[in-house]
C-alpha positions as CSV (number, residue, x, y, z in Angstrom):
1,M,-11.4,11.7,19.1
2,S,-11.9,8.3,20.5
3,N,-10.3,7.5,23.6
4,Q,-9.7,4.0,22.3
5,I,-7.3,4.9,19.9
6,K,-5.5,7.6,22.4
7,D,-5.3,4.4,24.5
8,I,-3.9,2.2,21.6
9,L,-1.2,4.5,20.9
10,G,-0.4,5.0,24.6
11,K,2.8,7.0,24.9
12,D,3.0,8.0,21.1
13,A,-0.5,9.6,21.1
14,E,0.9,13.1,21.9
15,L,3.7,12.6,19.2
16,L,1.4,11.4,16.7
17,L,-2.0,13.3,17.2
18,N,-0.8,16.7,17.8
19,H,2.2,16.9,15.4
20,V,1.9,20.2,13.1
21,C,3.5,19.7,9.9
22,K,6.0,22.3,9.2
23,T,7.9,21.0,6.0
24,I,5.6,20.7,3.0
25,P,2.5,22.4,4.2
26,K,-0.8,20.6,4.4
27,E,-2.5,23.0,2.0
28,S,-0.4,21.9,-0.9
29,I,-1.5,18.3,-0.5
30,H,-4.7,16.6,-2.5
31,L,-6.6,14.8,0.3
32,P,-8.6,11.9,-0.3
33,S,-12.4,12.6,-0.2
34,P,-15.7,11.2,-1.2
35,S,-15.4,13.1,-4.3
36,H,-11.7,12.1,-5.2
37,V,-12.7,10.6,-8.4
38,N,-14.4,13.5,-9.8
39,D,-11.8,16.0,-8.1
40,I,-8.6,14.1,-9.9
41,W,-9.3,11.2,-12.1
42,V,-12.0,13.0,-14.2
43,N,-9.8,15.3,-15.7
44,S,-6.9,12.4,-16.3
45,N,-6.4,9.9,-19.1
46,R,-8.1,7.0,-17.7
47,N,-11.3,6.0,-19.4
48,N,-14.7,5.7,-18.5
49,Q,-14.4,2.0,-17.1
50,T,-11.3,2.9,-15.1
51,L,-13.0,5.4,-13.3
52,N,-15.9,3.2,-12.8
53,S,-13.4,0.6,-11.3
54,L,-11.7,3.3,-9.1
55,N,-15.2,4.5,-7.8
56,G,-16.0,0.9,-6.8
57,L,-13.0,0.5,-5.0
58,L,-13.6,3.7,-3.0
59,N,-16.9,2.5,-2.1
60,N,-17.1,-0.5,-0.9
61,G,-16.4,-1.7,2.9
62,R,-16.4,0.4,6.1
63,L,-14.5,3.1,4.6
64,A,-16.8,3.3,1.5
65,G,-17.6,7.1,0.5
66,T,-14.3,8.5,2.5
67,G,-12.0,8.5,0.1
68,Y,-9.7,6.1,2.0
69,L,-8.7,2.6,1.6
70,S,-8.3,-0.9,4.0
71,I,-7.5,-3.5,1.7
72,L,-6.4,-7.0,2.5
73,P,-3.2,-8.2,0.5
74,V,-2.3,-11.9,0.9
75,D,0.0,-12.9,-1.9
76,Q,2.6,-13.9,0.9
77,G,2.0,-17.5,0.2
78,I,4.4,-16.5,-3.1
79,E,6.5,-13.9,-1.9
80,H,7.4,-15.7,1.8
81,S,6.0,-19.5,1.3
82,A,2.9,-20.8,2.1
83,G,4.1,-22.4,5.0
84,A,6.0,-19.4,6.6
85,S,2.8,-17.3,6.0
86,F,-0.1,-19.6,6.8
87,S,1.0,-22.1,9.2
88,P,0.2,-19.8,12.2
89,N,-3.4,-20.1,10.8
90,P,-3.6,-22.8,8.4
91,I,-7.3,-21.9,7.6
92,Y,-5.7,-19.6,5.0
93,F,-4.4,-22.2,2.8
94,D,-8.1,-22.4,1.5
95,P,-8.3,-19.1,-0.8
96,E,-12.1,-18.6,0.1
97,N,-11.2,-17.6,3.6
98,I,-9.0,-14.7,2.5
99,V,-11.8,-13.5,0.7
100,K,-14.2,-13.8,4.0
101,L,-11.8,-12.4,6.0
102,A,-11.6,-9.1,3.7
103,I,-15.1,-9.2,3.4
104,E,-16.3,-9.6,7.1
105,G,-13.1,-7.2,8.0
106,G,-15.2,-4.5,6.1
107,C,-12.2,-4.0,3.5
108,N,-12.7,-2.0,0.3
109,A,-10.8,-4.5,-1.6
110,V,-8.9,-8.2,-1.6
111,A,-5.4,-8.6,-3.5
112,S,-4.0,-11.6,-3.9
113,T,-2.8,-14.1,-6.9
114,F,-4.3,-15.4,-10.2
115,G,-4.8,-18.6,-8.3
116,V,-6.2,-17.5,-4.9
117,L,-8.8,-15.0,-6.6
118,G,-9.4,-17.2,-9.8
119,I,-10.3,-20.2,-7.9
120,V,-13.3,-18.4,-6.2
121,S,-14.0,-15.8,-8.3
122,R,-17.6,-16.8,-9.9
123,K,-18.5,-17.1,-5.8
124,Y,-17.0,-13.6,-5.2
125,A,-16.3,-11.5,-7.8
126,H,-19.5,-9.3,-7.4
127,K,-19.3,-9.1,-3.6
128,I,-15.9,-7.5,-2.9
129,P,-13.2,-5.7,-5.5
130,M,-10.7,-8.1,-6.2
131,M,-7.2,-7.1,-7.0
132,V,-4.8,-9.5,-8.7
133,K,-1.1,-9.4,-8.1
134,I,0.3,-10.0,-11.4
135,N,4.2,-10.5,-10.6
136,H,5.7,-11.9,-7.8
137,N,9.1,-12.9,-6.3
138,E,9.0,-16.6,-5.9
139,F,11.3,-17.8,-3.3
140,L,11.8,-21.5,-4.0
141,S,14.8,-21.4,-6.2
142,M,18.0,-21.9,-4.9
143,P,19.7,-19.9,-4.4
144,N,17.0,-17.4,-3.4
145,K,17.0,-14.5,-5.8
146,Y,14.8,-11.2,-5.5
147,D,13.1,-10.7,-9.1
148,Q,9.5,-10.0,-9.4
149,V,8.5,-12.1,-12.7
150,M,4.9,-11.9,-14.3
151,F,2.6,-14.7,-13.3
152,G,0.1,-14.4,-15.7
153,Q,-1.9,-12.0,-18.2
154,I,-3.9,-8.8,-17.6
155,K,-6.6,-10.5,-19.8
156,S,-6.8,-13.6,-17.2
157,A,-7.2,-10.9,-14.4
158,W,-10.1,-8.9,-16.3
159,N,-11.7,-12.3,-17.1
160,M,-12.0,-13.4,-13.5
161,G,-13.9,-10.4,-12.8
162,A,-11.3,-8.3,-10.9
163,T,-11.5,-4.5,-11.2
164,S,-7.9,-3.6,-10.3
165,V,-4.2,-5.3,-10.7
166,G,-1.0,-4.6,-8.7
167,A,2.4,-5.3,-9.3
168,T,5.9,-5.1,-7.7
169,I,8.9,-3.3,-8.8
170,Y,12.1,-3.6,-7.0
171,W,13.6,-0.1,-8.0
172,G,17.2,-0.1,-7.7
173,S,17.7,-3.8,-8.3
174,E,19.7,-5.2,-11.3
175,N,16.3,-6.2,-12.6
176,S,14.4,-3.0,-12.1
177,T,14.6,-1.7,-15.7
178,R,13.1,-4.9,-16.9
179,Q,10.4,-5.2,-14.3
180,L,9.6,-1.2,-15.0
181,Q,9.1,-2.2,-18.7
182,E,7.1,-5.0,-18.2
183,V,4.6,-3.1,-15.5
184,A,4.5,-0.2,-17.5
185,T,2.9,-2.2,-20.5
186,A,0.9,-4.5,-17.9
187,F,-0.7,-1.2,-16.5
188,E,-1.5,0.5,-20.0
189,M,-3.3,-3.0,-21.0
190,A,-5.2,-3.0,-17.5
191,H,-6.1,0.7,-18.3
192,E,-7.4,-0.1,-21.6
193,L,-9.5,-2.9,-20.0
194,G,-11.1,-0.3,-17.3
195,M,-8.9,-1.8,-14.5
196,A,-7.4,0.4,-11.8
197,T,-3.5,-0.2,-11.2
198,V,-1.7,-0.6,-7.6
199,L,2.0,-0.6,-7.6
200,W,4.2,-1.7,-4.8
201,C,7.1,0.5,-5.1
202,Y,10.1,-1.2,-3.1
203,T,13.6,-0.5,-3.1
204,R,16.3,-3.4,-3.0
205,N,19.9,-3.0,-3.7
206,N,22.3,-4.4,-1.0
207,G,24.2,-0.8,-1.5
208,F,21.1,0.7,0.2
209,K,22.7,-0.3,3.4
210,V,25.6,1.6,4.7
211,D,27.6,1.2,7.6
212,G,25.4,-0.9,9.3
213,V,22.3,1.3,8.7
214,D,19.6,0.0,6.1
215,Y,18.2,2.9,4.1
216,H,15.8,0.7,2.0
217,T,12.8,2.2,4.0
218,S,14.4,5.9,3.8
219,A,12.3,9.1,2.9
220,D,14.2,10.0,0.2
221,L,14.8,6.7,-1.6
222,T,11.0,5.5,-1.0
223,G,9.9,9.0,-2.3
224,Q,12.1,8.6,-5.6
225,A,10.5,5.3,-6.0
226,N,7.0,6.6,-5.6
227,H,7.7,9.3,-8.0
228,L,8.9,6.5,-10.7
229,G,5.6,4.4,-9.8
230,V,3.3,7.4,-10.5
231,T,5.3,8.3,-13.7
232,I,4.1,4.9,-15.2
233,Q,0.5,5.7,-14.3
234,A,0.0,4.0,-11.1
235,D,-3.5,5.2,-9.7
236,I,-2.5,4.3,-6.3
237,I,1.0,3.5,-4.6
238,K,1.8,0.9,-2.2
239,Q,4.9,1.7,-0.2
240,K,6.4,0.6,3.2
241,L,6.5,3.6,6.1
242,P,9.7,5.5,6.2
243,T,12.0,4.6,9.4
244,N,14.6,7.1,8.4
245,N,16.1,9.5,6.0
246,G,19.7,10.0,4.1
247,G,19.8,7.2,1.7
248,Y,21.1,9.3,-1.2
249,L,23.4,10.9,1.4
250,A,24.8,7.6,2.5
251,T,24.7,5.9,-0.8
252,K,26.5,8.8,-2.6
253,H,24.7,7.6,-6.4
254,G,22.0,9.4,-8.0
255,K,20.9,13.3,-7.5
256,T,19.5,14.7,-4.4
257,S,19.1,18.3,-3.0
258,P,19.9,19.7,0.4
259,L,16.7,21.0,0.5
260,V,14.9,17.6,0.6
261,Y,16.7,17.5,4.1
262,S,16.7,21.1,5.4
263,N,13.1,22.1,4.1
264,L,11.2,19.3,2.9
265,T,11.6,16.8,5.6
266,S,12.1,16.5,9.6
267,D,13.0,13.5,11.7
268,H,9.0,13.4,12.8
269,P,7.2,9.9,11.4
270,I,4.4,12.2,9.9
271,D,7.0,14.4,8.0
272,L,8.7,11.6,6.5
273,A,5.7,10.4,5.4
274,R,4.4,13.5,4.0
275,Y,7.8,13.7,1.7
276,Q,6.3,9.9,0.4
277,V,2.9,11.6,-0.3
278,A,4.6,14.6,-2.0
279,N,6.3,12.2,-4.3
280,C,2.8,11.0,-5.3
281,Y,1.8,14.1,-7.2
282,M,1.1,15.6,-3.9
283,G,-1.5,13.3,-3.0
284,R,-3.5,13.0,-6.7
285,V,-2.3,9.5,-6.5
286,G,-3.0,8.0,-3.2
287,L,-0.2,6.6,-1.2
288,I,-1.3,3.6,1.0
289,N,1.4,2.2,3.6
290,S,1.9,-1.5,4.1
291,G,1.5,-3.1,7.5
292,G,4.6,-5.2,7.6
293,E,5.2,-8.5,9.4
294,S,3.3,-9.7,12.2
295,K,5.1,-9.5,15.7
296,G,2.2,-10.6,17.9
297,A,1.5,-8.5,20.8
298,S,2.4,-5.2,19.3
299,D,0.5,-5.6,16.0
300,L,-2.5,-3.7,17.2
301,A,-0.5,-0.5,18.3
302,E,1.7,-0.6,15.5
303,S,-1.2,-0.9,12.8
304,V,-3.0,2.0,14.5
305,A,-0.1,4.2,14.6
306,T,0.9,3.5,10.9
307,A,-2.7,4.4,10.3
308,V,-2.3,7.6,12.0
309,I,0.9,8.6,10.5
310,N,-0.6,7.8,7.1
311,K,-3.8,9.8,7.4
312,R,-2.1,12.9,8.8
313,A,0.7,12.9,6.5
314,G,-2.1,12.9,3.9
315,G,-2.0,9.4,2.3
316,M,-5.2,7.1,1.2
317,G,-5.0,4.4,3.8
318,L,-3.6,0.9,4.7
319,I,-2.6,-2.4,2.7
320,L,-2.2,-4.7,5.7
321,G,-2.1,-8.6,5.4
322,R,-0.1,-10.6,7.8
323,K,-1.5,-8.7,11.3
324,A,-4.7,-9.7,10.1
325,F,-4.5,-13.3,8.8
326,Q,-1.7,-14.7,11.0
327,R,-4.2,-14.7,14.0
328,P,-7.6,-16.1,14.8
329,L,-10.8,-15.1,12.2
330,N,-12.6,-12.6,15.0
331,E,-9.1,-11.4,15.9
332,G,-8.3,-10.4,12.6
333,I,-11.3,-8.8,12.0
334,E,-11.2,-6.5,14.9
335,L,-7.6,-5.5,14.1
336,L,-8.9,-4.5,10.9
337,N,-11.9,-2.3,12.0
338,R,-9.6,-0.6,14.8
339,I,-7.3,0.5,11.7
340,Q,-10.7,1.8,9.6
341,D,-11.6,3.6,12.7
342,V,-8.6,5.9,12.4
343,Y,-10.0,6.8,8.8
344,L,-13.6,7.1,10.0
345,D,-12.7,9.7,12.9
346,D,-13.1,13.0,11.6
347,S,-11.2,14.5,14.4
348,I,-8.0,13.0,13.3
349,T,-6.8,15.4,10.5
350,I,-3.9,16.4,8.4
351,A,-1.0,17.9,10.0
């Protein structure tokens, strides 16, 4: 194993690198592999063009041929405002620099808005797989609201040469039923046109905060969000890394089982992420975890730790944006490469 990875993990190296999962056994998980499309998707209802798109996604960048993904997502100009997102590094107000970072950083794909990808699509659609984010929570309306609305048509994404589309559903929100219906319809159209589909499976409801504890990223609630996402035939699930557990127990809504907490999870971060993978049809649908906000000096250690947790849980990779683009270009590339090194290191295996 790379001493550099151990050094980056520091005091967490032993916890993360030597953990043995005793909850959901590793033999139950369908691991990412160079033959993932043949092993999983050939037997599905995805058409030949969608299989080709999935194969192209998995065979680009530094992780090509491994079964793992490193994706650069830059839709924060809408989700968090362009000023909040790009002021630390104003070159990314220019969409071309976003795509350049993904290419030079060795990413499998770049995920962004209709506008960002569309304005440079003729130059780059054949150079890197493009993933168009089709809905967003725009953050200018007053008062601020939390609702994912469609920003364009699937056919437009296809016309610009995108090989995949991404969407968000705020599971648990008052608008989640409408979002579910919109995204399910959009994903069906994307599959008909031969594009892969990626779902940002986020929970959102003030009721998920109980007695001062935030359960939006609890393993049990995010696991169920994942299970809803694969049900509408997302090919890949994007989810935040779990930070706690017991959301169902705290909110006292919905249904769960005591076995989730006694047998299927523990308080170890890899075991919590393993439950997320289990809800993605035991890894048949790849789980990619998000990188979260940039905090500065701790970004590298946090990103490498997230990659190790994801990989050892049985996940398919990371989709990391702000930690990379909110710093100088060369530093962003270096950070992306160090994350990719985790997936290229054969000694880091499933727990």
